C-alpha positions as CSV (number, residue, x, y, z in Angstrom):
1,M,-5.1,-1.6,-14.1
2,Y,-3.4,-3.3,-11.2
3,K,-6.5,-5.4,-10.4
4,E,-5.8,-7.4,-13.5
5,N,-2.2,-8.1,-12.4
6,L,-3.2,-9.0,-8.8
7,P,-6.3,-11.1,-9.1
8,H,-6.1,-12.5,-5.5
9,L,-6.0,-9.1,-3.8
10,P,-9.2,-7.7,-2.5
11,I,-8.8,-4.3,-4.1
12,R,-12.1,-2.5,-4.0
13,D,-13.4,0.0,-6.5
14,N,-14.5,2.3,-3.7
15,I,-10.9,3.2,-2.6
16,R,-10.9,7.0,-2.9
17,L,-8.5,8.4,-0.3
18,W,-5.0,7.9,0.9
19,N,-5.0,6.7,4.5
20,R,-2.1,7.1,6.9
21,T,-0.7,3.6,6.4
22,A,-0.7,3.9,2.6
23,T,0.9,7.4,2.8
24,E,3.6,6.1,5.1
25,C,4.3,3.1,2.8
26,Y,4.6,5.6,-0.1
27,E,7.0,7.8,1.9
28,H,9.2,4.7,2.6
29,N,9.2,3.9,-1.2
30,C,7.3,0.7,-0.4
31,E,10.3,-0.8,1.3
32,C,9.0,-3.2,3.8
33,K,12.3,-3.4,5.8
34,T,11.8,0.2,7.0
35,C,8.1,-0.3,7.8
36,F,6.8,-0.6,11.4
37,I,3.7,-2.6,10.3
38,Y,5.9,-5.0,8.4
39,K,8.2,-5.5,11.3
40,T,5.3,-6.0,13.7
41,Y,3.1,-8.3,11.6
42,F,4.9,-9.9,8.7
43,V,8.6,-10.4,9.5
44,D,8.2,-13.8,11.2
45,N,5.2,-14.8,9.1
46,D,4.7,-16.6,5.8
47,D,2.2,-13.9,4.7
48,F,3.4,-10.7,3.1
49,C,2.2,-7.2,3.1
50,H,0.0,-6.1,0.2
51,M,0.2,-2.4,0.9
52,K,2.7,-1.6,-1.9
53,F,0.1,-2.9,-4.4
54,Y,-2.5,-0.7,-2.9
55,V,-0.1,2.3,-3.1
56,K,0.4,1.6,-6.8
57,Y,-3.4,1.4,-7.2
58,L,-3.9,4.7,-5.4
59,L,-1.2,6.4,-7.5
60,E,-2.9,5.2,-10.6
61,K,-6.4,6.0,-9.5
62,I,-6.1,9.4,-7.6
63,G,-2.4,10.4,-7.9
64,L,0.1,11.4,-5.2
65,P,-0.9,11.5,-1.5
66,P,-1.6,14.9,0.1
67,K,1.4,16.7,1.4
68,K,1.9,16.9,5.2
69,A,1.1,20.3,6.7
């Protein structure tokens, strides 16, 4: 499981649904350069986005995100 590989990330066991941000990250193939959130909050910052790790966790736990209508 990904929690073992990422001990410092606060991945909770109660994550059960894809949210909009995780879905968008998945649709961008977790490439931060194309992400609005990354460009807004992380591009000039020493921190990095952890969303791709959550996307991997969601894929493992519940599968693909729901398709857009």
